[in-house]
KOLVOKE-824240 format. One record per residue (C-alpha): y, x, z. Coordinates in steps of 0.1 Angstrom, whole numbers, plus 5000, padded with zeros to 4 digits. Last residue first. Example, Ala and Ser with C-alpha at 12.3 -4.5 7.8 and 13.67 -1.06 7.14 Angstrom:
+-------+------+------+
! north ! east !   up !
+-------+------+------+
!  4989 ! 5137 ! 5071 !
!  4955 ! 5123 ! 5078 !
+-------+------+------+
This chain:
+-------+------+------+
! north ! east !   up !
+-------+------+------+
!  4834 ! 1219 ! 7902 !
!  4866 ! 1203 ! 7890 !
!  4886 ! 1186 ! 7918 !
!  4889 ! 1148 ! 7918 !
!  4923 ! 1134 ! 7923 !
!  4923 ! 1100 ! 7939 !
!  4945 ! 1074 ! 7922 !
!  4963 ! 1052 ! 7948 !
!  4949 ! 1018 ! 7954 !
!  4970 ! 0990 ! 7940 !
!  4985 ! 0968 ! 7967 !
!  5018 ! 0987 ! 7967 !
!  5023 ! 0982 ! 7929 !
!  5014 ! 0945 ! 7933 !
!  5040 ! 0941 ! 7960 !
!  5067 ! 0958 ! 7939 !
!  5058 ! 0937 ! 7908 !
!  5061 ! 0905 ! 7930 !
!  5095 ! 0917 ! 7943 !
!  5108 ! 0923 ! 7908 !
!  5096 ! 0889 ! 7896 !
!  5112 ! 0872 ! 7926 !
!  5145 ! 0890 ! 7919 !
!  5146 ! 0880 ! 7882 !
!  5136 ! 0844 ! 7889 !
!  5161 ! 0841 ! 7917 !
!  5189 ! 0856 ! 7897 !
!  5179 ! 0834 ! 7867 !
!  5181 ! 0802 ! 7887 !
!  5215 ! 0810 ! 7903 !
!  5233 ! 0822 ! 7872 !
!  5218 ! 0795 ! 7850 !
!  5230 ! 0768 ! 7874 !
!  5266 ! 0782 ! 7874 !
!  5266 ! 0789 ! 7836 !
!  5254 ! 0753 ! 7829 !
!  5279 ! 0739 ! 7854 !
!  5310 ! 0757 ! 7841 !
!  5319 ! 0731 ! 7815 !
!  5315 ! 0702 ! 7841 !
!  5342 ! 0715 ! 7864 !
!  5367 ! 0689 ! 7853 !
!  5344 ! 0660 ! 7856 !
!  5333 ! 0665 ! 7892 !
!  5368 ! 0675 ! 7902 !
!  5382 ! 0642 ! 7888 !
!  5360 ! 0622 ! 7911 !
!  5367 ! 0646 ! 7941 !
!  5405 ! 0644 ! 7937 !
!  5426 ! 0674 ! 7946 !
!  5424 ! 0694 ! 7914 !
!  5446 ! 0724 ! 7905 !
!  5433 ! 0750 ! 7929 !
!  5397 ! 0741 ! 7925 !
!  5399 ! 0741 ! 7887 !
!  5414 ! 0776 ! 7885 !
!  5393 ! 0790 ! 7913 !
!  5361 ! 0775 ! 7898 !
!  5369 ! 0789 ! 7863 !
!  5374 ! 0824 ! 7877 !
!  5343 ! 0823 ! 7898 !
!  5321 ! 0806 ! 7872 !
!  5332 ! 0828 ! 7843 !
!  5327 ! 0860 ! 7862 !
!  5293 ! 0851 ! 7874 !
!  5281 ! 0837 ! 7841 !
!  5293 ! 0868 ! 7822 !
!  5277 ! 0891 ! 7847 !
!  5244 ! 0871 ! 7845 !
!  5245 ! 0872 ! 7807 !
!  5252 ! 0910 ! 7807 !
!  5220 ! 0915 ! 7827 !
!  5211 ! 0945 ! 7849 !
!  5244 ! 0942 ! 7868 !
!  5233 ! 0909 ! 7885 !
!  5198 ! 0922 ! 7894 !
!  5212 ! 0953 ! 7910 !
!  5240 ! 0935 ! 7928 !
!  5215 ! 0909 ! 7942 !
!  5191 ! 0937 ! 7953 !
!  5219 ! 0955 ! 7971 !
!  5231 ! 0923 ! 7987 !
!  5196 ! 0917 ! 8002 !
!  5176 ! 0887 ! 7990 !
!  5164 ! 0856 ! 8008 !
!  5196 ! 0847 ! 8027 !
!  5219 ! 0851 ! 7997 !
!  5194 ! 0832 ! 7975 !
!  5191 ! 0804 ! 8002 !
!  5228 ! 0801 ! 8003 !
!  5234 ! 0797 ! 7966 !
!  5203 ! 0775 ! 7959 !
!  5212 ! 0752 ! 7988 !
!  5248 ! 0749 ! 7975 !
!  5234 ! 0741 ! 7940 !
!  5212 ! 0714 ! 7954 !
!  5241 ! 0699 ! 7974 !
!  5263 ! 0701 ! 7943 !
!  5238 ! 0681 ! 7924 !
!  5233 ! 0655 ! 7951 !
!  5271 ! 0652 ! 7955 !
!  5275 ! 0647 ! 7917 !
!  5250 ! 0619 ! 7917 !
!  5266 ! 0603 ! 7947 !
!  5300 ! 0605 ! 7930 !
!  5286 ! 0588 ! 7899 !
!  5271 ! 0560 ! 7920 !
!  5301 ! 0553 ! 7942 !
!  5319 ! 0564 ! 7974 !
!  5303 ! 0598 ! 7980 !
!  5319 ! 0618 ! 8008 !
!  5288 ! 0618 ! 8030 !
!  5268 ! 0636 ! 8002 !
!  5293 ! 0664 ! 7999 !
!  5317 ! 0664 ! 7969 !
!  5320 ! 0693 ! 7968 !
!  5301 ! 0726 ! 7966 !
!  5313 ! 0749 ! 7938 !
!  5348 ! 0735 ! 7930 !
!  5357 ! 0727 ! 7966 !
!  5343 ! 0759 ! 7981 !
!  5361 ! 0780 ! 7954 !
!  5394 ! 0762 ! 7960 !
!  5391 ! 0766 ! 7997 !
!  5386 ! 0804 ! 7993 !
!  5416 ! 0805 ! 7968 !
!  5441 ! 0785 ! 7990 !
!  5455 ! 0816 ! 8007 !
!  5463 ! 0832 ! 7973 !
!  5486 ! 0804 ! 7961 !
!  5517 ! 0819 ! 7978 !
!  5509 ! 0853 ! 7963 !
!  5504 ! 0838 ! 7929 !
!  5539 ! 0822 ! 7930 !
!  5549 ! 0786 ! 7931 !
!  5536 ! 0775 ! 7965 !
!  5561 ! 0747 ! 7971 !
!  5538 ! 0720 ! 7957 !
!  5513 ! 0729 ! 7983 !
!  5475 ! 0733 ! 7983 !
!  5450 ! 0706 ! 7992 !
!  5451 ! 0671 ! 8006 !
!  5422 ! 0649 ! 7994 !
!  5419 ! 0622 ! 7968 !
!  5385 ! 0603 ! 7968 !
!  5400 ! 0570 ! 7978 !
!  5427 ! 0570 ! 7952 !
!  5465 ! 0566 ! 7954 !
!  5479 ! 0595 ! 7934 !
!  5513 ! 0608 ! 7945 !
!  5497 ! 0638 ! 7964 !
!  5479 ! 0647 ! 7932 !
!  5512 ! 0654 ! 7915 !
!  5522 ! 0680 ! 7940 !
!  5490 ! 0700 ! 7935 !
!  5495 ! 0698 ! 7898 !
!  5530 ! 0711 ! 7901 !
!  5517 ! 0739 ! 7923 !
!  5491 ! 0748 ! 7897 !
!  5518 ! 0749 ! 7869 !
!  5539 ! 0772 ! 7891 !
!  5510 ! 0794 ! 7898 !
!  5501 ! 0795 ! 7861 !
!  5536 ! 0804 ! 7850 !
!  5536 ! 0842 ! 7847 !
!  5498 ! 0843 ! 7840 !
!  5504 ! 0819 ! 7810 !
!  5490 ! 0784 ! 7813 !
!  5523 ! 0766 ! 7807 !
!  5530 ! 0790 ! 7778 !
!  5501 ! 0775 ! 7757 !
!  5501 ! 0793 ! 7723 !
!  5516 ! 0826 ! 7735 !
!  5495 ! 0824 ! 7767 !
!  5463 ! 0820 ! 7747 !
!  5470 ! 0851 ! 7728 !
!  5479 ! 0871 ! 7759 !
!  5447 ! 0859 ! 7777 !
!  5425 ! 0869 ! 7748 !
!  5442 ! 0903 ! 7745 !
!  5439 ! 0908 ! 7782 !
!  5401 ! 0902 ! 7781 !
!  5396 ! 0923 ! 7749 !
!  5417 ! 0951 ! 7762 !
!  5400 ! 0950 ! 7796 !
!  5366 ! 0953 ! 7780 !
!  5376 ! 0983 ! 7759 !
!  5393 ! 0999 ! 7789 !
!  5361 ! 0994 ! 7809 !
!  5340 ! 1009 ! 7781 !
!  5362 ! 1040 ! 7781 !
!  5363 ! 1042 ! 7819 !
!  5325 ! 1042 ! 7822 !
!  5313 ! 1041 ! 7858 !
!  5276 ! 1049 ! 7861 !
!  5244 ! 1029 ! 7857 !
!  5229 ! 1050 ! 7829 !
!  5210 ! 1040 ! 7798 !
!  5240 ! 1040 ! 7774 !
!  5230 ! 1006 ! 7763 !
!  5233 ! 0994 ! 7799 !
!  5268 ! 1007 ! 7801 !
!  5277 ! 0990 ! 7768 !
!  5262 ! 0957 ! 7779 !
!  5280 ! 0958 ! 7813 !
!  5314 ! 0964 ! 7797 !
!  5309 ! 0939 ! 7769 !
!  5298 ! 0911 ! 7793 !
!  5328 ! 0918 ! 7816 !
!  5352 ! 0914 ! 7786 !
!  5335 ! 0882 ! 7776 !
!  5339 ! 0869 ! 7812 !
!  5377 ! 0877 ! 7811 !
!  5381 ! 0859 ! 7778 !
!  5361 ! 0829 ! 7790 !
!  5380 ! 0827 ! 7823 !
!  5412 ! 0824 ! 7802 !
!  5399 ! 0803 ! 7774 !
!  5391 ! 0775 ! 7798 !
!  5428 ! 0769 ! 7803 !
!  5430 ! 0754 ! 7768 !
!  5409 ! 0723 ! 7777 !
!  5411 ! 0699 ! 7747 !
!  5432 ! 0715 ! 7719 !
!  5423 ! 0751 ! 7728 !
!  5386 ! 0745 ! 7733 !
!  5381 ! 0730 ! 7699 !
!  5404 ! 0756 ! 7683 !
!  5385 ! 0785 ! 7698 !
!  5352 ! 0770 ! 7688 !
!  5363 ! 0763 ! 7652 !
!  5375 ! 0798 ! 7648 !
!  5345 ! 0814 ! 7664 !
!  5321 ! 0792 ! 7643 !
!  5340 ! 0804 ! 7612 !
!  5332 ! 0840 ! 7623 !
!  5295 ! 0835 ! 7618 !
!  5293 ! 0854 ! 7585 !
!  5316 ! 0881 ! 7599 !
!  5287 ! 0907 ! 7602 !
!  5281 ! 0932 ! 7629 !
!  5248 ! 0914 ! 7634 !
!  5248 ! 0914 ! 7672 !
!  5286 ! 0912 ! 7676 !
!  5291 ! 0885 ! 7650 !
!  5261 ! 0866 ! 7663 !
!  5273 ! 0868 ! 7699 !
!  5308 ! 0857 ! 7690 !
!  5296 ! 0828 ! 7669 !
!  5271 ! 0816 ! 7695 !
!  5297 ! 0817 ! 7723 !
!  5324 ! 0800 ! 7703 !
!  5301 ! 0773 ! 7690 !
!  5288 ! 0766 ! 7725 !
!  5322 ! 0766 ! 7740 !
!  5333 ! 0741 ! 7713 !
!  5306 ! 0716 ! 7723 !
!  5313 ! 0721 ! 7760 !
!  5351 ! 0715 ! 7753 !
!  5344 ! 0684 ! 7733 !
!  5324 ! 0669 ! 7762 !
!  5351 ! 0680 ! 7787 !
!  5378 ! 0663 ! 7767 !
!  5363 ! 0628 ! 7769 !
!  5343 ! 0604 ! 7747 !
!  5313 ! 0602 ! 7770 !
!  5279 ! 0618 ! 7769 !
!  5289 ! 0652 ! 7781 !
!  5301 ! 0637 ! 7814 !
!  5266 ! 0624 ! 7822 !
!  5245 ! 0652 ! 7806 !
!  5266 ! 0679 ! 7822 !
!  5265 ! 0661 ! 7855 !
!  5227 ! 0658 ! 7854 !
!  5219 ! 0694 ! 7846 !
!  5192 ! 0693 ! 7819 !
!  5202 ! 0716 ! 7790 !
!  5218 ! 0748 ! 7804 !
!  5199 ! 0751 ! 7837 !
!  5166 ! 0738 ! 7824 !
!  5167 ! 0762 ! 7795 !
!  5176 ! 0791 ! 7817 !
!  5147 ! 0783 ! 7841 !
!  5124 ! 0782 ! 7811 !
!  5137 ! 0814 ! 7794 !
!  5133 ! 0837 ! 7824 !
!  5096 ! 0845 ! 7817 !
!  5105 ! 0855 ! 7781 !
!  5130 ! 0881 ! 7795 !
!  5167 ! 0876 ! 7789 !
!  5193 ! 0885 ! 7762 !
!  5180 ! 0865 ! 7732 !
!  5174 ! 0834 ! 7754 !
!  5210 ! 0833 ! 7766 !
!  5226 ! 0831 ! 7731 !
!  5201 ! 0803 ! 7721 !
!  5210 ! 0786 ! 7754 !
!  5247 ! 0786 ! 7744 !
!  5238 ! 0770 ! 7711 !
!  5217 ! 0744 ! 7729 !
!  5247 ! 0735 ! 7751 !
!  5270 ! 0731 ! 7721 !
!  5245 ! 0709 ! 7703 !
!  5242 ! 0686 ! 7733 !
!  5280 ! 0684 ! 7735 !
!  5281 ! 0674 ! 7698 !
!  5253 ! 0648 ! 7702 !
!  5272 ! 0633 ! 7732 !
!  5303 ! 0632 ! 7711 !
!  5287 ! 0612 ! 7684 !
!  5271 ! 0588 ! 7708 !
!  5303 ! 0582 ! 7727 !
!  5322 ! 0576 ! 7695 !
!  5295 ! 0552 ! 7684 !
!  5299 ! 0532 ! 7716 !
!  5337 ! 0532 ! 7715 !
!  5336 ! 0517 ! 7680 !
!  5363 ! 0525 ! 7655 !
!  5340 ! 0530 ! 7625 !
!  5316 ! 0558 ! 7617 !
!  5332 ! 0582 ! 7592 !
!  5369 ! 0573 ! 7596 !
!  5365 ! 0563 ! 7632 !
!  5350 ! 0597 ! 7642 !
!  5379 ! 0615 ! 7625 !
!  5405 ! 0591 ! 7641 !
!  5389 ! 0597 ! 7675 !
!  5395 ! 0634 ! 7670 !
!  5432 ! 0626 ! 7663 !
!  5433 ! 0605 ! 7695 !
!  5417 ! 0633 ! 7714 !
!  5443 ! 0657 ! 7700 !
!  5470 ! 0633 ! 7712 !
!  5456 ! 0636 ! 7748 !
!  5454 ! 0674 ! 7745 !
!  5491 ! 0674 ! 7738 !
!  5516 ! 0664 ! 7710 !
!  5539 ! 0677 ! 7683 !
!  5577 ! 0678 ! 7687 !
!  5586 ! 0660 ! 7654 !
!  5566 ! 0629 ! 7662 !
!  5530 ! 0621 ! 7669 !
!  5510 ! 0620 ! 7700 !
!  5500 ! 0584 ! 7695 !
!  5530 ! 0571 ! 7714 !
!  5552 ! 0594 ! 7693 !
!  5544 ! 0574 ! 7660 !
!  5526 ! 0594 ! 7633 !
!  5546 ! 0617 ! 7610 !
!  5536 ! 0650 ! 7624 !
!  5547 ! 0680 ! 7645 !
!  5517 ! 0701 ! 7655 !
!  5493 ! 0693 ! 7683 !
!  5463 ! 0707 ! 7663 !
!  5445 ! 0673 ! 7664 !
!  5478 ! 0656 ! 7655 !
!  5484 ! 0680 ! 7626 !
!  5449 ! 0673 ! 7613 !
!  5457 ! 0636 ! 7614 !
!  5488 ! 0644 ! 7594 !
!  5468 ! 0663 ! 7568 !
!  5446 ! 0632 ! 7563 !
!  5477 ! 0609 ! 7560 !
!  5491 ! 0615 ! 7526 !
!  5461 ! 0627 ! 7506 !
!  5439 ! 0600 ! 7521 !
!  5462 ! 0570 ! 7515 !
!  5448 ! 0537 ! 7527 !
!  5417 ! 0551 ! 7542 !
!  5438 ! 0577 ! 7560 !
!  5461 ! 0550 ! 7574 !
!  5430 ! 0532 ! 7586 !
!  5418 ! 0563 ! 7604 !
!  5452 ! 0566 ! 7621 !
!  5450 ! 0531 ! 7635 !
!  5414 ! 0536 ! 7646 !
!  5424 ! 0568 ! 7664 !
!  5451 ! 0550 ! 7683 !
!  5427 ! 0524 ! 7696 !
!  5398 ! 0549 ! 7700 !
!  5419 ! 0573 ! 7721 !
!  5433 ! 0545 ! 7742 !
!  5399 ! 0531 ! 7749 !
!  5387 ! 0566 ! 7758 !
!  5414 ! 0569 ! 7784 !
!  5399 ! 0539 ! 7802 !
!  5401 ! 0501 ! 7804 !
!  5375 ! 0477 ! 7816 !
!  5363 ! 0500 ! 7844 !
!  5329 ! 0482 ! 7848 !
!  5323 ! 0464 ! 7814 !
!  5336 ! 0487 ! 7787 !
!  5340 ! 0520 ! 7805 !
!  5307 ! 0518 ! 7824 !
!  5288 ! 0503 ! 7795 !
!  5300 ! 0529 ! 7771 !
!  5292 ! 0557 ! 7795 !
!  5257 ! 0543 ! 7801 !
!  5251 ! 0540 ! 7763 !
!  5263 ! 0576 ! 7759 !
!  5240 ! 0587 ! 7787 !
!  5210 ! 0574 ! 7768 !
!  5220 ! 0596 ! 7738 !
!  5224 ! 0625 ! 7762 !
!  5191 ! 0619 ! 7780 !
!  5173 ! 0617 ! 7747 !
!  5188 ! 0650 ! 7736 !
!  5180 ! 0667 ! 7769 !
!  5143 ! 0656 ! 7767 !
!  5142 ! 0669 ! 7732 !
!  5156 ! 0703 ! 7743 !
!  5126 ! 0704 ! 7768 !
!  5102 ! 0697 ! 7740 !
!  5119 ! 0722 ! 7717 !
!  5115 ! 0749 ! 7743 !
!  5077 ! 0742 ! 7745 !
!  5074 ! 0742 ! 7707 !
!  5092 ! 0776 ! 7706 !
!  5128 ! 0777 ! 7695 !
!  5147 ! 0793 ! 7665 !
!  5136 ! 0766 ! 7641 !
!  5146 ! 0740 ! 7667 !
!  5183 ! 0743 ! 7658 !
!  5177 ! 0730 ! 7622 !
!  5157 ! 0701 ! 7635 !
!  5184 ! 0693 ! 7661 !
!  5210 ! 0690 ! 7634 !
!  5189 ! 0665 ! 7615 !
!  5182 ! 0646 ! 7647 !
!  5220 ! 0644 ! 7653 !
!  5225 ! 0630 ! 7618 !
!  5199 ! 0604 ! 7626 !
!  5216 ! 0596 ! 7659 !
!  5250 ! 0591 ! 7641 !
!  5234 ! 0569 ! 7614 !
!  5217 ! 0548 ! 7641 !
!  5250 ! 0544 ! 7659 !
!  5268 ! 0535 ! 7627 !
!  5242 ! 0508 ! 7620 !
!  5248 ! 0494 ! 7655 !
+-------+------+------+
C-alpha cells in the first residue's frame, strides 16, 4: 500500500504541473477524471485478481518482476536488456519473456514495462494499475491542452468532458494493458508535435520520440491513422492561415508527404502493418477470431479476403461495429453494458447531429477547425482498421479506446460550434435594421 500512496503522490505532483496551464474550472474537471482513474485502477485490480483470476496483466507482472530482480542484482548488466525487451530487440532474457535472439512483440514490451514499474514500486498488480492509470490520465490531459489552444473558449468545456470523462477511456485506461500505455503515449506525441510546430523549437522533440516509441511498442497500427490525421490537420491549418477556403495543391502535397512518410517509416519497422500486407494481416485476424469460443464473438469478414479490394465490402460494417457496437441488447456482463450505454449515446449524438444540421453546415464547421478535421480523419481510419480486424465485442470495446476521446470531442464540438453559429444568426436577424436619417 505504501507503493500505491507513493505512486498517487507522484501523480498529484505531475497534475499540479499540468494545472498551471488550466483555469480553476478546468482543473476541477481534470481532478474528477484523476480520481475516477485512480478508483478505476482499484476496480481493474479487483476484477483481474478476484473475478477473472488470471489475465494478461498477471503474466506481465510475473515476468516483469523476474526482470526487475535481475536488474536489482546487476543493474549495468540487465538494465540495458530490459530496454531491449521494451524495444523488442534481441536480448538475453528467456524467450518465454519475450527475450532471445529474435526480439519480441508488444506482449514482451508490456513485460519490460512491468519490469520498470516493478523496479521502482514493487511487483504488485495493484500498484501497476495505479501507475498506468496516472500515465493514461496524463496523456489525455496533454491532448486536451492541444485542443484548448485551437478552439474557442466556449468550446473548451465540452472538449474537456469528451477527452477526460468518457467512461470506457477511464475504465480501460486504469488497467495494466496496452491501450492505457497507447493513450499515454498518444498524448505525449500530440503535445510534443503541436509544441514543436507552434514554437518552431525542438525543445519538445523528446516528447515526440517517447510518444512514438510508446505507441510503436504497444499498438503500432495506431501510427497509421495518426500520421494521416496529422497530414489532414496541416493541410486545413495552412489553408485557414491563408484566409481563403480554396484548394491548395502545395499544402496538400506537404500534408500528403508527411502522412505517407509516417506510414512508410512505420511500415519499415512493422512490416506486418504495411499497406501491402495490411489486408493479409486483417484477413488472418478475421480467421483467428472464428476459432475463438466466446459468447460475444460474431462472424465478420473472411480469412480468404487477402487484398484491399476483397476487404472493401466489409468497410461499412467495420465502421458500424467500431463506432456503435455493442448494442444494449448484446450486453452480457457489466463492462459490456457500460460500453453499450456509451456507444448508444455516441450513436444518438451522431444521428441527431446529422438530422439537426444540414450537410453544408457540417462541412463548413468541420473544415473551420484543424482539430475537428484531425479527429474526423483519425476516428474514421482507426475505426475501419479496428472494425475490420476485431470480431469480438468485448475486445472491440477495449481496442477502440484510444479513439474515443477524439470521437466524443468531434461530436460535441461540432454541435457546440453549429449551435453557436445558429444562435448568432438568429440574433442578427432579430436586431432591428439601422434606419438611415437624411440630413435636413
